[in-house]
C-alpha positions in Angstrom: 7.5 -3.0 12.5 4.6 -4.6 10.6 3.2 -6.7 13.3 -0.3 -7.1 11.8 1.0 -8.0 8.0 -1.0 -4.7 6.9 1.6 -3.1 4.8 1.8 -0.2 7.0 4.2 0.8 9.9 3.0 3.7 12.3 4.7 6.8 11.6 5.4 6.8 14.9 7.4 3.6 14.9 9.3 4.7 11.7 10.8 7.6 13.3 11.6 5.8 16.6 13.6 3.6 14.7 15.4 6.2 13.1 16.2 8.0 16.4 17.7 4.3 17.5 20.0 4.0 14.2 18.3 3.0 11.6 19.1 6.1 9.6 17.1 5.0 6.7 13.9 6.1 8.1 14.4 9.5 8.5 11.7 11.2 5.8 9.5 13.9 7.1 5.7 13.6 7.0 5.3 16.4 4.5 7.8 14.5 2.2 6.1 11.2 2.5 2.5 12.5 1.9 3.9 14.0 -1.0 5.2 10.7 -2.2 1.9 8.8 -1.1 3.6 7.0 1.0 1.6 8.2 4.2 -1.6 6.9 4.9 -3.8 9.3 7.5 -7.0 7.9 7.0 -7.7 6.8 10.4 -7.7 8.7 13.5 -7.8 5.5 15.7 -4.4 4.4 14.3 -2.8 7.6 13.3 -0.9 8.2 10.4 1.0 4.9 8.9 3.7 4.5 6.1 2.6 2.4 3.5 5.7 0.0 3.1 5.3 -0.9 -0.7 4.9 3.0 -1.7 7.7 3.8 0.4 9.9 1.4 -1.0 9.1 1.8 -4.4 9.1 5.7 -4.0 11.7 8.1 -5.2 13.4 8.4 -1.7 14.6 5.0 -2.3 15.8 5.0 -5.7 19.5 3.9 -5.9 20.2 6.1 -9.2 18.4 9.4 -9.8 18.9 11.2 -13.2 17.2 14.0 -15.0 15.7 11.4 -17.3 15.7 8.0 -15.6 16.0 6.3 -11.9 16.9 3.2 -11.0 14.4 2.1 -8.2 13.2 -1.2 -6.3 11.3 -3.6 -8.1 7.7 -3.5 -8.0 6.8 -7.1 -6.8 3.0 -6.7 -7.3 3.9 -6.7 -11.3 4.9 -10.6 -10.8 1.5 -11.1 -9.4 0.0 -9.1 -12.2 1.6 -11.1 -14.9 0.3 -14.1 -13.4 -3.3 -12.9 -13.7 -2.9 -11.8 -17.1 -1.3 -14.9 -18.4 -3.9 -17.1 -16.7 -6.8 -14.8 -17.8 -5.8 -13.8 -21.4 -7.9 -10.8 -21.5 -8.3 -7.5 -20.1 -11.3 -8.3 -18.1 -12.3 -11.3 -16.0 -15.3 -12.4 -13.7 -14.7 -11.9 -9.8 -14.9 -16.0 -9.9 -11.8 -16.5 -12.2 -9.7 -13.7 -10.5 -10.7 -15.3 -7.1 -9.6 -18.9 -8.4 -6.3 -17.2 -10.1 -5.2 -15.1 -6.9 -6.0 -17.6 -4.5 -3.1 -20.0 -6.0 -0.4 -17.0 -6.3 2.2 -17.7 -3.6 3.2 -14.5 -1.8 7.0 -13.8 -2.2 7.5 -13.3 1.5 6.6 -17.1 2.9 5.9 -18.6 -0.4 2.1 -19.4 0.9 -1.2 -19.1 -1.3 -2.7 -15.8 -0.6 -5.5 -15.5 1.7 -8.5 -13.6 0.9 -10.9 -12.7 3.5 -14.4 -12.5 3.0 -14.6 -8.6 3.3 -12.1 -8.4 0.3 -14.3 -11.1 -1.7 -17.1 -8.9 -1.3 -15.2 -5.9 -2.7 -14.3 -7.6 -5.9 -17.9 -8.6 -6.5 -18.8 -4.9 -5.8 -16.0 -4.0 -8.5 -17.4 -5.9 -10.8 -21.0 -5.0 -10.2 -20.0 -1.6 -11.1 -18.7 -2.9 -14.5 -21.6 -5.2 -15.5 -19.9 -8.2 -13.9 -16.5 -8.0 -14.9 -13.0 -6.7 -13.4 -10.9 -4.6 -15.7 -7.2 -6.1 -14.4 -5.4 -2.6 -15.5 -8.1 -0.3 -13.5 -7.5 1.5 -10.2 -9.8 -0.5 -8.3 -8.4 -3.8 -9.1 -4.9 -2.5 -8.1 -6.5 -1.3 -4.9 -8.0 -4.7 -4.3 -4.8 -6.4 -5.1 -2.8 -3.8 -2.4 -4.8 -5.4 0.4 -4.6 -9.1 -0.8 -0.6 -8.6 -1.1 -0.4 -5.3 1.4 3.7 -5.9 1.9 4.3 -6.1 -2.1 1.5 -3.9 -4.4 1.5 -0.8 -3.6 -1.5 1.6 -2.9 -2.6 3.2 -6.0 -3.7 6.7 -5.5 -6.0 8.9 -7.9 -4.3 10.5 -10.6 -2.8 13.9 -9.6 -2.9 13.5 -6.1 1.1 12.4 -5.3 4.1 13.5 -6.9 7.3 11.4 -6.9 9.8 13.8 -6.4 13.2 12.8 -5.4 14.9 14.2 -2.2 16.8 16.6 -4.1 13.7 18.1 -5.5 11.8 18.2 -2.6 14.4 20.1 -0.7 16.0 19.9 2.8 12.7 19.3 4.5 12.5 16.1 3.0 13.9 14.8 5.9 12.3 15.0 9.5 14.3 17.3 12.2 15.0 15.4 15.5 12.5 17.6 17.1 9.8 16.3 14.5 11.3 12.8 15.5 11.0 12.8 18.8 7.3 14.1 18.8 6.3 11.6 16.3 8.1 8.6 18.4 6.9 9.9 21.7 3.4 8.6 20.2 4.9 5.0 20.5 6.3 5.3 23.9 2.8 6.6 25.2 1.0 3.9 23.6 3.4 1.4 25.1 3.0 2.8 28.5 -0.8 2.5 28.1 -1.1 -1.0 26.5 -0.6 -4.5 28.5 1.2 -7.4 27.2 -2.3 -9.1 26.1 -3.3 -6.1 24.4 -0.3 -6.1 22.2 -1.3 -9.3 20.5 -4.4 -8.0 19.4 -5.1 -8.1 15.8 -6.4 -5.2 13.7 -10.0 -5.5 12.6 -9.9 -5.5 8.8 -12.5 -2.5 8.8 -9.7 -0.5 10.6 -6.8 -1.0 8.4 -8.9 -0.8 5.2 -9.8 2.7 6.0 -8.0 4.1 2.8 -10.5 2.5 0.5 -12.3 4.2 -1.7 -14.6 3.6 -4.6 -13.1 5.8 -7.4 -11.9 4.1 -10.5 -9.6 5.1 -13.3 -8.9 2.6 -16.0 -5.8 2.5 -18.1 -7.9 1.6 -21.3 -11.5 1.9 -21.8 -13.5 -0.9 -22.4 -17.2 -1.2 -24.0 -19.4 -3.0 -21.2 -21.9 -5.1 -22.9 -25.1 -6.0 -20.5 -26.0 -9.8 -21.4 
């Protein structure tokens, strides 16, 4: 369903699959929003389910107990471990980050990461806000990794904006009703009726699928930034 490899699936397609037998994709928009798995930042593209946030959410944990959960592996942790090992420090220059990340192979196709010019610019912008260095454990770098590896790295929401509730904790409304799914899925049917075969191959521009990007930083640890 992620035809553009953006790490996002239209909510309409998500619910359309549920109506056609894929029972696992039945969560309601309200529940997905609470989990931080719903991107509603683009009026053009509409609400979209963020794949890694959804896969790693409480909704997909195979074991849920009061004090622990057993959930899907966060593939992005392997990428960050590789970066940490290569850098050997909590911060790095954008040039070093690009060199390291550019040699990381993805879990899906064993090809090295492709970093478009727009993301290179974003990385240097992050560095400029920290006297030329990138904090490897900051929210902005995690956000950058999400857009480099959109199908593996979760989008890092700001603290306090999402809640990792299990379906039981959220209540019965965690599942969308059939009426809600039909209303959502009808958007896919309508879009298909308006779209020609040639238009289906059009790739969404980067600026359109990266509308969720924001510039607010949150650091796991504080560093003293020294100007040279």
